[in-house]
C-alpha positions in Angstrom: 2.6 -8.9 -2.6 2.6 -8.9 1.6 6.0 -7.9 2.9 7.1 -6.4 -0.8 9.0 -3.5 0.9 11.7 -0.9 0.1 14.4 -3.4 1.6 13.5 -6.2 -0.8 11.9 -5.0 -3.8 14.1 -6.6 -6.3 14.3 -9.8 -4.4 12.3 -11.8 -4.6 11.2 -10.6 -7.8 7.8 -11.7 -9.1 8.9 -14.1 -12.1 6.6 -14.4 -15.1 4.8 -11.3 -15.4 5.2 -8.9 -18.1 5.0 -6.0 -15.8 3.9 -5.2 -12.4 3.2 -2.3 -9.9 3.2 -2.8 -6.1 2.4 -0.9 -3.2 5.5 -1.2 -1.0 6.1 -1.6 2.8 6.3 0.1 4.9 3.9 2.6 3.2 1.5 -0.1 2.1 -1.1 0.9 4.3 -1.0 4.7 4.4 -4.0 6.2 2.6 -2.2 9.4 1.6 1.4 8.7 1.5 1.7 5.6 -0.6 4.9 4.4 -2.2 4.8 2.4 -5.5 7.5 0.2 -7.7 7.2 -0.5 -11.0 8.8 -3.4 -12.4 12.5 -3.1 -11.3 12.4 0.8 -10.9 13.4 2.8 -7.8 9.9 3.3 -5.7 8.1 6.3 -6.0 6.3 8.7 -3.7 2.7 9.6 -4.2 2.6 11.9 -1.4 -0.7 13.7 -0.6 -2.5 11.5 -3.2 -5.4 8.9 -2.1 -3.9 5.5 -2.6 -7.2 4.4 -4.5 -7.0 7.0 -6.6 -3.4 6.3 -7.7 -4.5 3.0 -8.2 -7.2 3.9 -10.4 -4.9 6.0 -12.6 -2.5 3.1 -12.7 -5.0 0.7 -13.8 -6.5 2.6 -16.2 -2.8 3.6 -17.9 -2.2 -0.3 -17.8 -5.6 -1.1 -19.8 -4.7 1.6 -22.5 -1.3 0.2 -22.4 -2.3 -3.4 -23.1 -5.2 -2.7 -25.4 -2.9 -0.9 -28.0 -1.0 -4.2 -28.1 -4.1 -6.2 -29.2 -3.3 -9.4 -27.4 -5.0 -10.9 -24.1 -4.0 -9.5 -20.8 -4.6 -10.1 -17.1 -5.0 -7.1 -14.4 -5.1 -7.7 -10.9 -6.0 -4.9 -8.7 -5.7 -4.9 -4.7 -6.7 -1.9 -3.2 -5.9 -1.4 0.6 -9.5 0.0 1.7 -10.9 -1.1 4.2 -7.7 -1.6 6.2 -6.7 0.9 9.1 -4.5 3.7 8.0 -1.0 3.0 8.9 1.8 5.4 9.1 5.4 4.2 9.3 7.5 6.5 11.2 11.8 6.1 10.8 13.7 5.2 13.9 16.6 6.9 12.3 17.5 10.3 11.0 17.0 10.5 7.4 19.0 13.9 7.2 22.3 12.4 7.5 22.0 10.8 4.1 21.9 12.6 0.8 19.9 10.3 -1.1 16.1 9.3 -1.7 13.7 8.2 1.1 13.3 4.6 -0.7 17.7 4.7 -1.2 18.2 5.6 2.4 15.7 2.9 3.7 17.3 0.1 1.5 20.5 1.5 2.4 20.1 1.5 6.3 18.3 -2.1 5.8 21.5 -3.5 4.0 23.7 -2.4 6.7 21.6 -3.6 9.7 23.4 -6.5 11.3 20.5 -7.7 13.0 20.3 -11.4 11.3 16.4 -10.9 11.7 16.6 -7.7 9.7 14.3 -5.7 12.1 12.5 -2.9 10.2 13.7 0.5 11.4 10.2 1.9 11.9 7.4 2.3 14.6 3.9 2.3 13.4 0.7 4.3 14.1 -2.6 3.6 12.9 -5.9 5.3 12.9 -9.3 4.4 11.3 -9.3 4.2 7.2 -9.5 7.2 5.7 -12.2 8.2 3.0 -11.5 10.2 0.1 -12.3 13.8 0.5 -15.1 13.1 -2.0 -16.7 10.4 0.2 -16.4 12.2 3.6 -20.1 13.0 4.0 -22.0 10.5 1.9 -23.4 8.3 4.8 -23.6 10.5 7.7 -27.1 9.9 8.4 -27.1 5.8 7.6 -27.6 3.4 10.4 -26.6 -0.1 10.2 -30.3 -1.9 10.6 -30.4 -3.4 14.2 -32.4 -6.6 13.6 -33.0 -9.0 16.5 -29.9 -11.2 14.8 -27.6 -8.2 15.2 -24.9 -9.1 17.7 -27.4 -11.3 20.1 -26.5 -12.1 23.6 -27.1 -15.7 23.3 -25.4 -17.1 19.9 -27.2 -20.0 18.4 -25.5 -21.0 15.1 -24.6 -19.2 11.9 
């Protein structure tokens, strides 16, 4: 659900699904501060939780919920890895609002008079972030450099 964000998580609403639970922009590619919206609820932050771990827990919960109904079900998972880690930096002072971050951003977006609805964020990015448990698993692994690796003169695929 690209471009499914805090400013439009109700519209467009994905039709014909029993349930959905999406990562939402502008935090979709933030490995340690993801925001999710389940069905038509208010978005929830999972600050400090590794995004793939959140996805895993949600998938297991969904499978258990679906299995208890003894009916066929479909589950689609879309982890963000191996994308870069992208952090959204707010371009406004959130302290002037007495609301949740998600409600505040939705309000700022609704009050944005720019017809293109430019997003009030700037972004910074870094390399993908591994889970702590994976950080040192491949320290000494080297990608093989055979003669076909990055040749000076490319022939054909």
